Residue, then its C-alpha position, 0 to 999 in steps of 0.5 A: x591718156x595714161x596709155x598715150x603716155x605709156x606709148x610715148x615714153x616706150x618710144x622715147x626709150x627705144x630712141x634713146x637706147x642706141x646712145x645708152x648702148x654706145x655709152x656702155x660699149x666705150x665704158x667697157x673699153x676703158x683702159x685703166x692703170x692698176x693702183x697698188x692700193x686699189x688693185x685690178x679690181x677697184x682700179x677698173x671700177x673707179x676708171x669706169x665710174x670716173x668716165x661714166x660721170x662724163x658721159x653721163x651729162x652728154x646722155x641727159x642733153x640727149x634725153x631732154x632733146x629726145x623727150x621734148x621732140x614728143x611735144x607738138x609745140x617744139x621745133x627742137x635741135x642742136x647747134x655743134x657751132x653756134x657763132x659768137x660775134x666780136x660785138x657781144x665780146x666787147x659788150x661783156x667788157x661793159x661789166x654790166x649786171x648779168x640781167x642787163x644782157x638779156x635786154x640786148x639783141x645783136x646780129x648773128x653771123x660774124x663771129x670770133x668764137x664758136x660753141x656747141x649748144x646742146x639744145x634749142x627749143x622753138x616754141x610755136x605757141x609763145x613765139x619763144x626760143x631757148x637755148x640750153x646746155x646741159x650739165x649734171x650739176x652734181x659738182x662744183x666748178x672753179x671760179x675760172x670755169x664759172x666765169x667761162x660758163x656765164x661769159x659764153x651764156x651771155x654772149x649766147x643770149x646777145x645773138x640768140x634772137x637773130x640766130x632765130x631769124x637766120x633760121x627762118x623763126x619768127x622768134x618774139x622772145x629769146x632766152x639763154x639757160x643752163x641746166x644743172x640737172x641735179x641741183x648744184x647751180x654754178x650760175x645763179x637763177x634766172x640763167x639757170x635751171x635744175x631737173x626739178x624745174x624742167x617740167x613746169x619750165x617746158x609745160x610738158x612732162x619731161x623729168x620721169x622720162x630722163x629718170x627712166x633713161x637714168x635708170x637704164x643707164x645705171x643698170x647697165x653701168x652696174x652690170x658692166x662694173x659687177x659682172x664685166x658685161x653690159 
């Protein structure tokens, strides 16, 4: 069993390597303005690190998706344009407690807005579908951004079960989440998860695999900053 786990992890890392290579290549091309105090060396490092934080959130989302592909229970995909309908916008205006929106299911199709969803997971064992947007969760958002995140999450929740139907999936339940990987939640439970929740949430080991990706990205990033090479 240990050998099979090692083989799965190695195959997963092979799938992730092009994503890491692409991110590091773009970071190597980062332009910067030399600061009078920082000078060229530290201005470059600051610019690369700042860009790396943004790209790392995308890497986390991709790593979670790729790792869940290794579980036979799951169908896993992304949705670039998840449709949010005008009816869900009107429902939000009622300003009910957030938990109440988990009991509302609306038709999927008509829309006044689309949003990307990092990860959709259908569990054939439970018949449940989950949507997940993945964020680093290592910093705070302002009040306006938090409200936007929550509103989009609740609207996704209301349309999610019928979205599954439109995909031909017999979902018996539907739940939308935001993952704040490093633990600083900008919206509360039960709508949010952190990295330490993921293994139990999915009933499948994912966090160690994601940390292996993080280690590779970190090593490449440090090499780029310290030696100018990937």
